[in-house]
C-alpha positions as YAML, in Angstrom:
chain: A
units: angstrom
residues:
- id: 1
  name: MET
  ca: [108.06, 97.61, 154.74]
- id: 2
  name: LYS
  ca: [109.01, 97.89, 158.01]
- id: 3
  name: VAL
  ca: [106.48, 97.11, 160.35]
- id: 4
  name: LEU
  ca: [106.63, 97.56, 164.39]
- id: 5
  name: VAL
  ca: [104.34, 94.48, 166.50]
- id: 6
  name: VAL
  ca: [103.68, 95.73, 170.00]
- id: 7
  name: GLY
  ca: [103.50, 93.46, 172.76]
- id: 8
  name: SER
  ca: [105.65, 90.65, 174.26]
- id: 9
  name: GLY
  ca: [103.42, 87.65, 174.50]
- id: 10
  name: GLY
  ca: [102.28, 84.67, 172.32]
- id: 11
  name: ARG
  ca: [99.82, 85.90, 170.75]
- id: 12
  name: GLU
  ca: [102.52, 88.83, 169.10]
- id: 13
  name: HIS
  ca: [104.78, 85.82, 168.25]
- id: 14
  name: ALA
  ca: [101.65, 84.46, 166.64]
- id: 15
  name: ILE
  ca: [101.29, 87.71, 164.40]
- id: 16
  name: ILE
  ca: [104.56, 88.02, 163.87]
- id: 17
  name: ARG
  ca: [105.62, 84.70, 162.33]
- id: 18
  name: LYS
  ca: [102.54, 85.20, 160.28]
- id: 19
  name: LEU
  ca: [103.56, 88.12, 158.92]
- id: 20
  name: LYS
  ca: [106.44, 86.96, 158.12]
- id: 21
  name: GLU
  ca: [105.58, 85.17, 155.03]
- id: 22
  name: ASN
  ca: [104.68, 88.65, 153.15]
- id: 23
  name: LYS
  ca: [107.36, 89.28, 151.06]
- id: 24
  name: LEU
  ca: [107.00, 92.85, 150.97]
- id: 25
  name: VAL
  ca: [107.67, 93.06, 154.82]
- id: 26
  name: SER
  ca: [111.43, 93.46, 155.00]
- id: 27
  name: GLU
  ca: [111.76, 94.09, 158.76]
- id: 28
  name: ILE
  ca: [109.77, 93.13, 161.94]
- id: 29
  name: TYR
  ca: [110.17, 94.85, 165.17]
- id: 30
  name: ALA
  ca: [108.99, 94.00, 168.73]
- id: 31
  name: ALA
  ca: [108.09, 96.31, 171.85]
- id: 32
  name: PRO
  ca: [109.43, 94.71, 174.17]
- id: 33
  name: GLY
  ca: [109.12, 90.99, 172.41]
- id: 34
  name: ASN
  ca: [110.60, 88.14, 174.23]
- id: 35
  name: GLY
  ca: [113.31, 85.62, 173.67]
- id: 36
  name: GLY
  ca: [111.64, 83.50, 171.28]
- id: 37
  name: ILE
  ca: [109.87, 86.41, 169.26]
- id: 38
  name: SER
  ca: [113.99, 87.67, 168.88]
- id: 39
  name: ALA
  ca: [114.21, 84.77, 166.61]
- id: 40
  name: ASP
  ca: [111.54, 85.93, 164.41]
- id: 41
  name: ALA
  ca: [112.17, 89.83, 164.83]
- id: 42
  name: GLU
  ca: [114.12, 92.84, 166.52]
- id: 43
  name: CYS
  ca: [113.11, 92.92, 170.03]
- id: 44
  name: VAL
  ca: [113.22, 97.07, 171.70]
- id: 45
  name: ASN
  ca: [113.09, 97.43, 174.85]
- id: 46
  name: ILE
  ca: [110.12, 99.63, 175.20]
- id: 47
  name: LYS
  ca: [107.37, 98.90, 177.49]
- id: 48
  name: ALA
  ca: [104.02, 97.70, 175.55]
- id: 49
  name: THR
  ca: [101.98, 101.13, 177.55]
- id: 50
  name: ASP
  ca: [104.62, 103.65, 176.84]
- id: 51
  name: ILE
  ca: [103.31, 106.00, 174.35]
- id: 52
  name: ASP
  ca: [105.98, 108.36, 173.71]
- id: 53
  name: ALA
  ca: [108.64, 106.01, 173.38]
- id: 54
  name: MET
  ca: [107.09, 103.97, 171.24]
- id: 55
  name: ILE
  ca: [105.98, 106.58, 168.95]
- id: 56
  name: ASP
  ca: [109.16, 108.09, 169.10]
- id: 57
  name: PHE
  ca: [110.81, 104.74, 167.93]
- id: 58
  name: ALA
  ca: [108.75, 104.42, 165.11]
- id: 59
  name: VAL
  ca: [109.09, 108.08, 164.00]
- id: 60
  name: LYS
  ca: [112.68, 107.97, 164.07]
- id: 61
  name: ASN
  ca: [113.11, 104.20, 162.90]
- id: 62
  name: GLN
  ca: [110.54, 105.05, 159.64]
- id: 63
  name: ILE
  ca: [107.98, 102.56, 160.81]
- id: 64
  name: GLU
  ca: [105.56, 102.52, 157.72]
- id: 65
  name: PHE
  ca: [103.02, 99.82, 159.62]
- id: 66
  name: ALA
  ca: [102.68, 99.24, 163.66]
- id: 67
  name: VAL
  ca: [99.87, 96.66, 164.78]
- id: 68
  name: VAL
  ca: [98.94, 97.07, 168.59]
- id: 69
  name: ALA
  ca: [97.98, 93.74, 169.97]
- id: 70
  name: PRO
  ca: [97.56, 94.66, 173.36]
- id: 71
  name: ASP
  ca: [94.42, 95.61, 175.32]
- id: 72
  name: ASP
  ca: [96.48, 98.11, 177.77]
- id: 73
  name: PRO
  ca: [97.78, 100.14, 175.07]
- id: 74
  name: LEU
  ca: [94.80, 100.25, 173.27]
- id: 75
  name: VAL
  ca: [92.36, 101.66, 175.64]
- id: 76
  name: LEU
  ca: [95.15, 104.33, 176.90]
- id: 77
  name: GLY
  ca: [94.83, 105.29, 172.74]
- id: 78
  name: MET
  ca: [98.25, 104.84, 171.35]
- id: 79
  name: VAL
  ca: [96.67, 103.88, 168.26]
- id: 80
  name: ASP
  ca: [94.90, 107.09, 167.79]
- id: 81
  name: ALA
  ca: [99.03, 108.16, 168.74]
- id: 82
  name: PHE
  ca: [100.40, 106.49, 165.89]
- id: 83
  name: GLU
  ca: [98.36, 107.60, 163.53]
- id: 84
  name: LYS
  ca: [98.34, 111.09, 164.28]
- id: 85
  name: ALA
  ca: [102.32, 110.23, 163.53]
- id: 86
  name: GLY
  ca: [101.34, 109.52, 160.01]
- id: 87
  name: ILE
  ca: [101.51, 105.95, 160.45]
- id: 88
  name: LYS
  ca: [99.22, 103.48, 159.20]
- id: 89
  name: THR
  ca: [97.98, 100.77, 162.40]
- id: 90
  name: PHE
  ca: [95.84, 97.65, 163.18]
- id: 91
  name: GLY
  ca: [93.64, 97.83, 165.67]
- id: 92
  name: PRO
  ca: [90.75, 99.99, 167.60]
- id: 93
  name: ASN
  ca: [91.79, 103.70, 168.72]
- id: 94
  name: LYS
  ca: [91.00, 104.66, 172.25]
- id: 95
  name: ALA
  ca: [87.42, 105.26, 171.58]
- id: 96
  name: ALA
  ca: [86.24, 101.95, 170.29]
- id: 97
  name: ALA
  ca: [88.95, 100.06, 172.41]
- id: 98
  name: ILE
  ca: [86.20, 101.51, 175.52]
- id: 99
  name: LEU
  ca: [84.39, 98.05, 174.11]
- id: 100
  name: GLU
  ca: [86.60, 95.54, 176.27]
- id: 101
  name: GLY
  ca: [87.95, 98.28, 178.49]
- id: 102
  name: SER
  ca: [84.77, 98.68, 180.21]
- id: 103
  name: LYS
  ca: [82.67, 95.92, 180.94]
- id: 104
  name: VAL
  ca: [79.69, 98.18, 182.45]
- id: 105
  name: PHE
  ca: [79.52, 100.18, 178.40]
- id: 106
  name: SER
  ca: [79.66, 96.88, 176.82]
- id: 107
  name: LYS
  ca: [76.70, 95.26, 178.41]
- id: 108
  name: GLU
  ca: [75.17, 98.32, 178.75]
- id: 109
  name: LEU
  ca: [75.65, 98.88, 174.78]
- id: 110
  name: MET
  ca: [74.47, 95.13, 174.54]
- id: 111
  name: LYS
  ca: [71.27, 96.13, 176.66]
- id: 112
  name: LYS
  ca: [70.38, 99.26, 174.34]
- id: 113
  name: TYR
  ca: [70.72, 97.78, 171.25]
- id: 114
  name: HIS
  ca: [68.89, 94.52, 171.61]
- id: 115
  name: ILE
  ca: [72.40, 91.99, 171.75]
- id: 116
  name: PRO
  ca: [72.08, 88.74, 173.21]
- id: 117
  name: THR
  ca: [73.82, 88.94, 176.30]
- id: 118
  name: ALA
  ca: [73.39, 87.68, 180.30]
- id: 119
  name: LYS
  ca: [71.09, 89.17, 182.63]
- id: 120
  name: TYR
  ca: [73.05, 91.52, 184.65]
- id: 121
  name: GLU
  ca: [73.12, 94.83, 187.07]
- id: 122
  name: VAL
  ca: [75.75, 96.97, 187.72]
- id: 123
  name: PHE
  ca: [77.06, 98.43, 191.22]
- id: 124
  name: ASP
  ca: [79.56, 101.15, 192.39]
- id: 125
  name: ASP
  ca: [78.69, 99.87, 196.27]
- id: 126
  name: PRO
  ca: [79.75, 96.29, 197.34]
- id: 127
  name: ASN
  ca: [76.90, 96.14, 200.44]
- id: 128
  name: ARG
  ca: [74.22, 96.56, 197.36]
- id: 129
  name: ALA
  ca: [76.16, 94.65, 194.97]
- id: 130
  name: ILE
  ca: [75.93, 91.92, 197.80]
- id: 131
  name: GLU
  ca: [72.37, 92.59, 198.92]
- id: 132
  name: TYR
  ca: [71.45, 91.68, 195.38]
- id: 133
  name: ILE
  ca: [74.10, 88.99, 195.31]
- id: 134
  name: ARG
  ca: [71.61, 87.74, 198.50]
- id: 135
  name: SER
  ca: [67.66, 88.73, 197.25]
- id: 136
  name: GLU
  ca: [68.33, 86.74, 193.83]
- id: 137
  name: ASN
  ca: [69.48, 83.69, 195.65]
- id: 138
  name: THR
  ca: [70.77, 81.81, 193.14]
- id: 139
  name: TYR
  ca: [74.22, 80.49, 191.87]
- id: 140
  name: PRO
  ca: [76.45, 80.08, 190.26]
- id: 141
  name: THR
  ca: [76.93, 83.52, 189.79]
- id: 142
  name: VAL
  ca: [79.18, 85.50, 187.51]
- id: 143
  name: ILE
  ca: [80.84, 88.22, 189.29]
- id: 144
  name: LYS
  ca: [83.56, 90.88, 186.83]
- id: 145
  name: ALA
  ca: [85.49, 94.14, 187.61]
- id: 146
  name: ASP
  ca: [84.83, 97.07, 185.13]
- id: 147
  name: GLY
  ca: [88.17, 97.17, 183.75]
- id: 148
  name: LEU
  ca: [90.96, 95.68, 182.63]
- id: 149
  name: ALA
  ca: [92.21, 92.64, 184.63]
- id: 150
  name: LEU
  ca: [94.72, 90.49, 182.48]
- id: 151
  name: GLY
  ca: [91.61, 88.50, 181.57]
- id: 152
  name: LYS
  ca: [91.30, 87.57, 185.61]
- id: 153
  name: GLY
  ca: [88.25, 90.10, 186.42]
- id: 154
  name: VAL
  ca: [85.82, 87.19, 186.44]
- id: 155
  name: ILE
  ca: [84.90, 84.99, 189.58]
- id: 156
  name: ILE
  ca: [81.96, 82.59, 189.04]
- id: 157
  name: ALA
  ca: [80.65, 81.98, 192.75]
- id: 158
  name: GLU
  ca: [79.18, 78.52, 193.51]
- id: 159
  name: ASP
  ca: [77.71, 79.86, 196.69]
- id: 160
  name: PHE
  ca: [76.72, 83.08, 198.53]
- id: 161
  name: ALA
  ca: [80.31, 82.92, 200.47]
- id: 162
  name: GLN
  ca: [82.24, 82.79, 197.73]
- id: 163
  name: ALA
  ca: [80.15, 85.71, 195.46]
- id: 164
  name: GLU
  ca: [80.62, 88.20, 198.96]
- id: 165
  name: GLN
  ca: [84.07, 87.04, 198.95]
- id: 166
  name: ALA
  ca: [84.58, 87.95, 195.53]
- id: 167
  name: VAL
  ca: [82.38, 91.40, 195.96]
- id: 168
  name: ARG
  ca: [84.79, 92.89, 198.55]
- id: 169
  name: SER
  ca: [88.45, 91.21, 197.23]
- id: 170
  name: MET
  ca: [87.67, 93.71, 194.22]
- id: 171
  name: MET
  ca: [85.55, 96.71, 195.27]
- id: 172
  name: GLU
  ca: [87.54, 97.03, 198.99]
- id: 173
  name: ASP
  ca: [90.48, 95.19, 198.65]
- id: 174
  name: LYS
  ca: [91.48, 96.30, 194.80]
- id: 175
  name: VAL
  ca: [92.90, 93.39, 193.93]
- id: 176
  name: PHE
  ca: [92.10, 94.47, 190.17]
- id: 177
  name: GLY
  ca: [92.78, 98.31, 191.29]
- id: 178
  name: ALA
  ca: [90.49, 100.92, 190.07]
- id: 179
  name: SER
  ca: [88.79, 97.96, 187.67]
- id: 180
  name: GLY
  ca: [87.16, 96.91, 190.72]
- id: 181
  name: ASN
  ca: [85.58, 100.48, 191.18]
- id: 182
  name: HIS
  ca: [82.58, 99.56, 189.30]
- id: 183
  name: ILE
  ca: [81.22, 95.28, 189.20]
- id: 184
  name: VAL
  ca: [78.58, 93.75, 186.99]
- id: 185
  name: VAL
  ca: [76.96, 91.10, 188.71]
- id: 186
  name: GLU
  ca: [75.21, 88.82, 185.58]
- id: 187
  name: GLU
  ca: [73.25, 85.85, 185.27]
- id: 188
  name: PHE
  ca: [75.45, 82.33, 185.15]
- id: 189
  name: LEU
  ca: [74.98, 80.73, 181.40]
- id: 190
  name: THR
  ca: [75.26, 77.66, 180.77]
- id: 191
  name: GLY
  ca: [76.48, 75.84, 177.22]
- id: 192
  name: PRO
  ca: [78.80, 75.06, 175.13]
- id: 193
  name: GLU
  ca: [81.64, 78.56, 174.72]
- id: 194
  name: VAL
  ca: [83.18, 80.06, 171.58]
- id: 195
  name: SER
  ca: [85.74, 82.57, 170.92]
- id: 196
  name: VAL
  ca: [85.13, 83.89, 167.54]
- id: 197
  name: LEU
  ca: [88.07, 86.64, 166.62]
- id: 198
  name: ALA
  ca: [86.72, 88.60, 163.12]
- id: 199
  name: PHE
  ca: [88.36, 90.86, 161.11]
- id: 200
  name: THR
  ca: [86.54, 94.49, 160.86]
- id: 201
  name: ASP
  ca: [87.07, 98.15, 159.19]
- id: 202
  name: SER
  ca: [84.20, 99.24, 160.45]
- id: 203
  name: LYS
  ca: [81.37, 98.28, 157.67]
- id: 204
  name: THR
  ca: [82.13, 94.57, 157.22]
- id: 205
  name: VAL
  ca: [82.86, 92.13, 158.99]
- id: 206
  name: LYS
  ca: [84.85, 88.93, 158.44]
- id: 207
  name: PRO
  ca: [85.27, 86.18, 160.97]
- id: 208
  name: MET
  ca: [87.79, 83.95, 161.22]
- id: 209
  name: ILE
  ca: [87.55, 80.34, 162.06]
- id: 210
  name: SER
  ca: [86.27, 79.79, 165.27]
- id: 211
  name: SER
  ca: [87.89, 78.69, 168.59]
- id: 212
  name: LYS
  ca: [87.51, 77.07, 172.09]
- id: 213
  name: ASP
  ca: [90.14, 78.24, 174.82]
- id: 214
  name: HIS
  ca: [90.30, 76.37, 177.98]
- id: 215
  name: LYS
  ca: [90.22, 78.69, 181.32]
- id: 216
  name: ARG
  ca: [90.91, 77.32, 184.41]
- id: 217
  name: ALA
  ca: [93.90, 76.28, 185.61]
- id: 218
  name: TYR
  ca: [93.84, 72.08, 185.94]
- id: 219
  name: ASP
  ca: [92.60, 69.42, 183.85]
- id: 220
  name: ASN
  ca: [88.29, 69.21, 183.96]
- id: 221
  name: ASP
  ca: [87.47, 72.39, 184.15]
- id: 222
  name: LYS
  ca: [88.84, 73.30, 188.09]
- id: 223
  name: GLY
  ca: [91.48, 75.49, 189.44]
- id: 224
  name: LEU
  ca: [91.24, 79.54, 189.16]
- id: 225
  name: ASN
  ca: [90.96, 81.33, 185.90]
- id: 226
  name: THR
  ca: [93.59, 81.91, 183.68]
- id: 227
  name: GLY
  ca: [94.44, 84.16, 180.52]
- id: 228
  name: GLY
  ca: [94.16, 80.43, 178.87]
- id: 229
  name: MET
  ca: [95.81, 77.15, 178.74]
- id: 230
  name: GLY
  ca: [95.14, 75.82, 175.24]
- id: 231
  name: THR
  ca: [92.81, 76.56, 172.67]
- id: 232
  name: ILE
  ca: [91.72, 74.29, 169.42]
- id: 233
  name: ALA
  ca: [90.14, 75.48, 165.77]
- id: 234
  name: PRO
  ca: [87.68, 75.15, 165.03]
- id: 235
  name: ASN
  ca: [85.17, 75.07, 167.60]
- id: 236
  name: PRO
  ca: [82.85, 71.69, 167.16]
- id: 237
  name: TYR
  ca: [79.88, 73.12, 168.41]
- id: 238
  name: TYR
  ca: [80.36, 76.17, 166.48]
- id: 239
  name: THR
  ca: [77.87, 74.85, 163.40]
- id: 240
  name: ASP
  ca: [77.27, 76.72, 160.28]
- id: 241
  name: GLU
  ca: [73.48, 77.38, 161.53]
- id: 242
  name: ILE
  ca: [75.07, 79.20, 164.80]
- id: 243
  name: ALA
  ca: [77.52, 81.17, 162.66]
- id: 244
  name: GLN
  ca: [74.83, 82.57, 160.48]
- id: 245
  name: ILE
  ca: [72.43, 83.80, 163.81]
- id: 246
  name: CYS
  ca: [75.90, 85.03, 165.08]
- id: 247
  name: MET
  ca: [76.11, 87.22, 162.22]
- id: 248
  name: LYS
  ca: [72.69, 88.20, 161.87]
- id: 249
  name: GLU
  ca: [72.22, 89.02, 165.97]
- id: 250
  name: ILE
  ca: [75.39, 89.71, 167.19]
- id: 251
  name: PHE
  ca: [78.62, 90.70, 165.11]
- id: 252
  name: LEU
  ca: [77.16, 92.92, 162.58]
- id: 253
  name: PRO
  ca: [74.43, 94.70, 165.00]
- id: 254
  name: THR
  ca: [78.21, 94.75, 167.48]
- id: 255
  name: ILE
  ca: [79.78, 96.56, 164.47]
- id: 256
  name: ARG
  ca: [76.71, 99.10, 163.42]
- id: 257
  name: ALA
  ca: [76.13, 99.82, 167.81]
- id: 258
  name: MET
  ca: [79.56, 100.89, 167.76]
- id: 259
  name: VAL
  ca: [79.24, 103.38, 164.04]
- id: 260
  name: THR
  ca: [75.60, 105.17, 165.51]
- id: 261
  name: GLU
  ca: [77.53, 105.58, 168.65]
- id: 262
  name: GLY
  ca: [80.21, 107.78, 167.01]
- id: 263
  name: ARG
  ca: [83.46, 104.91, 168.14]
- id: 264
  name: PRO
  ca: [83.12, 103.07, 164.84]
- id: 265
  name: PHE
  ca: [85.55, 99.66, 165.07]
- id: 266
  name: LYS
  ca: [88.44, 98.72, 163.81]
- id: 267
  name: GLY
  ca: [90.48, 95.86, 163.67]
- id: 268
  name: CYS
  ca: [90.39, 92.31, 165.74]
- id: 269
  name: LEU
  ca: [87.03, 92.08, 167.26]
- id: 270
  name: TYR
  ca: [87.07, 89.34, 170.18]
- id: 271
  name: PHE
  ca: [83.61, 87.70, 170.31]
- id: 272
  name: GLY
  ca: [83.22, 85.54, 173.42]
- id: 273
  name: LEU
  ca: [80.27, 83.48, 172.69]
- id: 274
  name: MET
  ca: [78.33, 80.74, 175.05]
- id: 275
  name: ILE
  ca: [75.46, 78.83, 172.97]
- id: 276
  name: THR
  ca: [73.15, 78.89, 175.29]
- id: 277
  name: PRO
  ca: [69.92, 76.84, 174.91]
- id: 278
  name: ASN
  ca: [68.45, 80.14, 173.73]
- id: 279
  name: GLY
  ca: [70.48, 80.64, 171.36]
- id: 280
  name: PRO
  ca: [74.25, 82.63, 170.93]
- id: 281
  name: LYS
  ca: [74.97, 84.86, 173.53]
- id: 282
  name: VAL
  ca: [77.46, 87.18, 174.38]
- id: 283
  name: ILE
  ca: [79.60, 86.43, 177.15]
- id: 284
  name: GLU
  ca: [82.26, 89.42, 176.68]
- id: 285
  name: TYR
  ca: [84.32, 91.27, 174.18]
- id: 286
  name: ASN
  ca: [87.54, 91.92, 173.57]
- id: 287
  name: CYS
  ca: [89.26, 94.40, 171.20]
- id: 288
  name: ARG
  ca: [92.20, 92.28, 170.06]
- id: 289
  name: PHE
  ca: [93.13, 89.13, 169.03]
- id: 290
  name: GLY
  ca: [92.91, 86.89, 171.90]
- id: 291
  name: ASP
  ca: [95.93, 85.03, 173.35]
- id: 292
  name: PRO
  ca: [96.15, 81.92, 173.13]
- id: 293
  name: GLU
  ca: [93.73, 81.83, 169.82]
- id: 294
  name: THR
  ca: [95.19, 83.49, 167.65]
- id: 295
  name: GLN
  ca: [97.93, 80.49, 168.76]
- id: 296
  name: VAL
  ca: [95.33, 78.65, 166.95]
- id: 297
  name: VAL
  ca: [93.20, 80.68, 164.11]
- id: 298
  name: LEU
  ca: [96.36, 82.34, 162.39]
- id: 299
  name: PRO
  ca: [98.53, 78.93, 161.67]
- id: 300
  name: LEU
  ca: [94.81, 78.09, 159.52]
- id: 301
  name: LEU
  ca: [95.11, 81.16, 157.95]
- id: 302
  name: LYS
  ca: [96.02, 80.96, 153.98]
- id: 303
  name: THR
  ca: [95.39, 84.47, 152.84]
- id: 304
  name: ASP
  ca: [98.26, 86.80, 153.47]
- id: 305
  name: LEU
  ca: [98.04, 88.94, 157.11]
- id: 306
  name: MET
  ca: [99.42, 92.11, 155.95]
- id: 307
  name: GLU
  ca: [97.65, 92.23, 153.26]
- id: 308
  name: ILE
  ca: [94.46, 92.19, 155.68]
- id: 309
  name: PHE
  ca: [95.56, 94.89, 157.55]
- id: 310
  name: LEU
  ca: [96.46, 97.05, 155.18]
- id: 311
  name: ALA
  ca: [92.75, 96.37, 153.94]
- id: 312
  name: VAL
  ca: [91.19, 96.83, 157.53]
- id: 313
  name: SER
  ca: [93.17, 100.11, 158.23]
- id: 314
  name: GLU
  ca: [92.39, 101.60, 154.67]
- id: 315
  name: GLU
  ca: [88.49, 100.40, 155.02]
- id: 316
  name: ARG
  ca: [88.70, 98.10, 151.89]
- id: 317
  name: LEU
  ca: [87.89, 94.75, 154.00]
- id: 318
  name: SER
  ca: [85.33, 94.24, 151.32]
- id: 319
  name: GLU
  ca: [87.21, 94.08, 148.43]
- id: 320
  name: LEU
  ca: [89.01, 90.49, 150.41]
- id: 321
  name: ASP
  ca: [88.13, 86.79, 149.66]
- id: 322
  name: ILE
  ca: [89.54, 85.54, 153.51]
- id: 323
  name: GLN
  ca: [90.54, 81.62, 152.95]
- id: 324
  name: TRP
  ca: [91.18, 79.43, 155.51]
- id: 325
  name: ASP
  ca: [92.54, 75.85, 155.90]
- id: 326
  name: LYS
  ca: [90.62, 73.50, 155.86]
- id: 327
  name: GLY
  ca: [92.44, 70.96, 158.99]
- id: 328
  name: ALA
  ca: [92.63, 71.73, 162.48]
- id: 329
  name: ALA
  ca: [94.63, 73.13, 164.96]
- id: 330
  name: ALA
  ca: [95.38, 73.01, 168.81]
- id: 331
  name: CYS
  ca: [97.78, 74.87, 170.72]
- id: 332
  name: VAL
  ca: [98.87, 73.77, 174.54]
- id: 333
  name: VAL
  ca: [100.15, 76.49, 176.78]
- id: 334
  name: MET
  ca: [103.33, 75.54, 178.99]
- id: 335
  name: ALA
  ca: [103.08, 76.96, 182.01]
- id: 336
  name: SER
  ca: [104.79, 77.93, 185.31]
- id: 337
  name: GLY
  ca: [104.36, 75.67, 188.73]
- id: 338
  name: GLY
  ca: [102.18, 77.85, 190.67]
- id: 339
  name: TYR
  ca: [100.32, 79.76, 188.02]
- id: 340
  name: PRO
  ca: [98.04, 81.91, 187.73]
- id: 341
  name: GLN
  ca: [99.30, 82.80, 191.47]
- id: 342
  name: LYS
  ca: [102.91, 82.98, 192.77]
- id: 343
  name: TYR
  ca: [105.12, 81.30, 190.33]
- id: 344
  name: GLN
  ca: [109.05, 81.32, 189.76]
- id: 345
  name: THR
  ca: [110.91, 83.06, 187.16]
- id: 346
  name: GLY
  ca: [114.51, 82.64, 185.17]
- id: 347
  name: LEU
  ca: [114.58, 78.48, 185.18]
- id: 348
  name: PRO
  ca: [116.21, 77.39, 181.75]
- id: 349
  name: ILE
  ca: [114.23, 75.16, 179.40]
- id: 350
  name: SER
  ca: [115.22, 71.98, 178.19]
- id: 351
  name: GLY
  ca: [114.41, 70.72, 174.84]
- id: 352
  name: LEU
  ca: [114.25, 73.51, 172.39]
- id: 353
  name: ASP
  ca: [116.81, 74.47, 169.25]
- id: 354
  name: GLU
  ca: [118.59, 77.54, 169.05]
- id: 355
  name: ASN
  ca: [115.58, 79.67, 167.35]
- id: 356
  name: GLY
  ca: [113.06, 78.46, 170.55]
- id: 357
  name: GLN
  ca: [111.33, 75.84, 168.65]
- id: 358
  name: CYS
  ca: [110.78, 71.80, 168.88]
- id: 359
  name: GLY
  ca: [110.33, 69.10, 166.04]
- id: 360
  name: GLN
  ca: [106.90, 69.49, 163.46]
- id: 361
  name: ALA
  ca: [105.27, 71.75, 166.25]
- id: 362
  name: THR
  ca: [105.38, 75.79, 166.30]
- id: 363
  name: VAL
  ca: [106.44, 77.10, 169.24]
- id: 364
  name: TYR
  ca: [105.13, 80.02, 170.46]
- id: 365
  name: HIS
  ca: [106.75, 82.21, 173.19]
- id: 366
  name: ALA
  ca: [104.24, 84.10, 175.74]
- id: 367
  name: GLY
  ca: [107.15, 84.25, 178.64]
- id: 368
  name: THR
  ca: [110.84, 83.96, 178.12]
- id: 369
  name: LYS
  ca: [113.83, 85.61, 177.77]
- id: 370
  name: LYS
  ca: [116.91, 84.43, 176.03]
- id: 371
  name: GLU
  ca: [120.30, 84.60, 177.91]
- id: 372
  name: ASP
  ca: [123.55, 82.98, 176.27]
- id: 373
  name: CYS
  ca: [121.48, 80.59, 174.02]
- id: 374
  name: THR
  ca: [119.24, 79.04, 176.74]
- id: 375
  name: TYR
  ca: [115.83, 80.40, 176.96]
- id: 376
  name: LEU
  ca: [114.44, 80.99, 180.61]
- id: 377
  name: THR
  ca: [111.24, 81.35, 181.39]
- id: 378
  name: ALA
  ca: [109.68, 85.16, 182.34]
- id: 379
  name: GLY
  ca: [106.37, 84.47, 182.75]
- id: 380
  name: GLY
  ca: [102.75, 82.51, 184.02]
- id: 381
  name: ARG
  ca: [102.16, 81.12, 180.16]
- id: 382
  name: VAL
  ca: [105.55, 80.82, 179.26]
- id: 383
  name: LEU
  ca: [105.21, 78.39, 175.93]
- id: 384
  name: GLY
  ca: [102.36, 78.09, 173.26]
- id: 385
  name: VAL
  ca: [102.67, 74.32, 171.54]
- id: 386
  name: THR
  ca: [100.62, 74.78, 168.37]
- id: 387
  name: ALA
  ca: [100.28, 72.13, 165.88]
- id: 388
  name: VAL
  ca: [98.39, 71.53, 162.82]
- id: 389
  name: GLY
  ca: [96.65, 68.52, 161.23]
- id: 390
  name: GLU
  ca: [94.45, 67.72, 158.83]
- id: 391
  name: ASN
  ca: [91.44, 66.64, 162.08]
- id: 392
  name: LEU
  ca: [91.74, 67.75, 165.57]
- id: 393
  name: GLU
  ca: [92.49, 64.55, 166.56]
- id: 394
  name: LYS
  ca: [95.80, 64.52, 164.34]
- id: 395
  name: ALA
  ca: [96.88, 68.26, 166.04]
- id: 396
  name: LEU
  ca: [96.40, 67.41, 169.48]
- id: 397
  name: SER
  ca: [98.67, 64.17, 169.33]
- id: 398
  name: SER
  ca: [100.79, 66.30, 167.48]
- id: 399
  name: ALA
  ca: [101.36, 69.05, 169.90]
- id: 400
  name: TYR
  ca: [101.02, 66.83, 172.95]
- id: 401
  name: ASP
  ca: [104.15, 64.82, 171.12]
- id: 402
  name: ALA
  ca: [105.88, 67.93, 171.24]
- id: 403
  name: VAL
  ca: [105.13, 68.99, 174.69]
- id: 404
  name: LYS
  ca: [106.35, 66.21, 176.00]
- id: 405
  name: GLN
  ca: [109.71, 66.98, 174.35]
- id: 406
  name: ILE
  ca: [110.03, 70.64, 176.67]
- id: 407
  name: SER
  ca: [110.38, 70.91, 179.81]
- id: 408
  name: PHE
  ca: [111.84, 72.92, 182.34]
- id: 409
  name: ASP
  ca: [111.06, 72.89, 186.74]
- id: 410
  name: GLY
  ca: [107.54, 73.05, 187.75]
- id: 411
  name: CYS
  ca: [106.07, 73.06, 184.34]
- id: 412
  name: HIS
  ca: [102.60, 72.55, 184.19]
- id: 413
  name: TYR
  ca: [99.77, 72.15, 181.81]
- id: 414
  name: ARG
  ca: [96.55, 70.77, 181.14]
- id: 415
  name: THR
  ca: [96.32, 67.25, 179.29]
- id: 416
  name: ASP
  ca: [92.51, 67.78, 178.34]
- id: 417
  name: ILE
  ca: [92.56, 70.55, 175.78]
- id: 418
  name: GLY
  ca: [90.51, 69.54, 173.21]
- id: 419
  name: LYS
  ca: [88.66, 67.00, 175.18]
- id: 420
  name: ILE
  ca: [86.41, 68.34, 177.47]
- id: 421
  name: LYS
  ca: [82.54, 70.12, 176.36]
...
C-alpha cells in the first residue's frame, strides 16, 4: 500500500515511523516532510496547504491512503478533496474541522450540548472586550484568538494591563491575522492539565493513553506559550475514575453533538482537559494528533496504526480492540534559541547518526533539513527526543541522557519535563 502523510513536523515523523511497522505499507511519502523524515519516507516538496498540488501528486503516484496531520489543511478541506479524488483518508473533513478552526464554534457547541467548560464571552469589538474584562475584574483571565494560531493564540493575563494588551494585539494589531477578528474571553480554570487523543469514526470513540504537555518555554512554567516543549504519557492525574467521567460527560457527548450538527467527526480528536475541583472540563479541542503528544502516545501503541486508520476511514472502529504498552514514555523538545519568538536557523546539529537518531532514544525531527549528510536546524522546535521505559522515571532518564548527547548553537530545552504539576 502506498501512503501519503501530509505535514512536516515531529508529529508527522512519529506517525510515519509507526506506519512503517505495517508490512502491507510498501511506500510512504511525506509532503513536505523534513530532513529527519527523509530517513523514513520519501519527501515531496509540496506545501501542506497546497490542496491542488497535493491531490495531483496523489493521483499521479497512485496513492492508496492519505493521512492529513496538521490543522491548516484540515480546516481548509484537504480531506474532502482527497475523498472526492477517491483516495481513502484519515482526518476530519472541513465541516468537522471547524471544531478546532473556530474557538467561538467550539465554545458555543459546548454550551448548547452542556459539555463542561470554562465560563466565557465572545467579542468582535476590542473596546467591549476590554470593558467586560474591567467589569469582571478577575485575574488571571484567559484571552483566545478565534482561529488557528500555531498553538500560540491563547494569552493568560495576570492583570488588567496584560489583558488589555492581549486584546489589542489580537484585535487591532492583528498579530494572528484574521484569527483575531473574534476573540473569546474566559475564566481561568485551576487544576492539572491532561491531553487525551481519541480515535473516532463518528460512532465509536477509542481514547488513547493520556498525556501531559508542557506549554511554557522555560522551566517552572515560565515564559511564553509555545507549541509544546515536552510531554509524558500516561498522565498521572488521569485516573480510571476521571476517564469514566470524561467518556460519559465529554467524549461521547462531543461526538454525538457533531453528528447532530451535521458535522460527523472522523479522525483523531484531541481533548485538552483540566481536572478542576469541580471535575474535568474542556479547555480546547484540536481536530488532529497533538504535537508533541503524538511523540509519546504512539510509541506506546501495540495495535497496528494502519489498521486503526483504515477502520476509522471505513467506520468500523468498534471492531478493533486497541492495545497499549503498560510502560511510560517521555519526550523532551530541543528548541532553537529565542523560540517561540525570533530565532536563527541553518545551524549544524551534532550527536545524530546518519539516520538522524541517537542511542536508545527515538529522535523525532520537527524542524530540520539535511544538506550533504549534515542535519541543520530549520524551525523553532527542532527535535523531540523520546524514550520509553517501564515507568516514567526510567523513560525521563533515558530521554535526557540522549538530549545531553545532541547539541546545536543556542539550543534550549526544559529540564523539568514530567517533574511539575
